[in-house]
C-alpha positions in Angstrom: 101.3 106.7 110.6 99.1 104.9 108.2 99.5 101.2 109.2 99.0 98.3 106.8 99.7 94.6 107.0 101.4 92.9 104.0 98.3 90.8 103.3 96.4 94.0 102.5 98.9 94.6 99.6 97.6 91.6 97.8 94.8 93.8 96.4 97.4 95.6 94.2 98.8 94.3 90.9 102.1 92.5 90.5 104.9 95.0 89.8 103.2 97.9 91.7 105.2 100.6 93.4 103.4 101.0 96.7 103.2 104.5 98.2 100.9 106.0 100.7 99.2 107.9 97.8 98.6 104.7 95.9 97.0 103.0 98.9 94.7 106.0 99.3 93.8 106.0 95.6 93.0 102.2 95.9 90.9 102.8 99.1 93.2 100.5 101.2 93.6 103.4 103.6 91.1 106.2 104.2 93.4 109.2 104.6 97.1 110.0 104.4 98.7 110.4 107.9 101.4 113.0 108.6 104.2 110.5 109.3 103.8 108.3 106.3 103.3 104.6 106.0 104.2 101.8 108.4 104.1 98.2 107.0 103.6 95.2 109.4 104.0 91.6 108.7 100.6 90.0 109.4 99.3 87.6 106.8 101.0 86.5 103.5 102.1 88.4 100.5 101.7 86.9 97.1 102.6 89.9 94.9 106.0 91.0 93.6 105.8 94.6 94.5 108.1 97.5 95.6 106.9 99.1 98.9 108.0 102.6 99.8 107.3 103.4 103.4 108.6 105.3 106.5 108.8 102.1 108.6 108.8 98.3 108.2 108.6 95.5 110.7 111.3 92.9 110.2 108.6 90.3 109.3 107.2 92.7 106.7 110.6 93.1 105.0 111.1 89.3 105.0 107.7 88.6 103.4 108.1 91.4 100.8 111.6 90.2 99.7 110.5 86.5 99.8 107.7 87.4 97.3 110.3 88.9 95.0 109.7 92.5 95.9 111.6 95.3 97.6 111.1 97.3 100.8 112.5 100.8 100.5 112.6 103.1 103.6 111.7 106.7 102.8 
């Protein structure tokens, strides 16, 4: 998996639809892993974004929805 914490997603713009490809394009991750994206809940999220990932921690889902976004499991 590519693993990111929610605080790393603050580098993206409000309204972004986050995919593993977008994170690679924005240099948040260096390469695309075979199992997809795993989002963990460390840090705070201040952006209203939709995150599409293979796995989420419960904390990550809570922080994404609290910021007005959506967590979609692929």
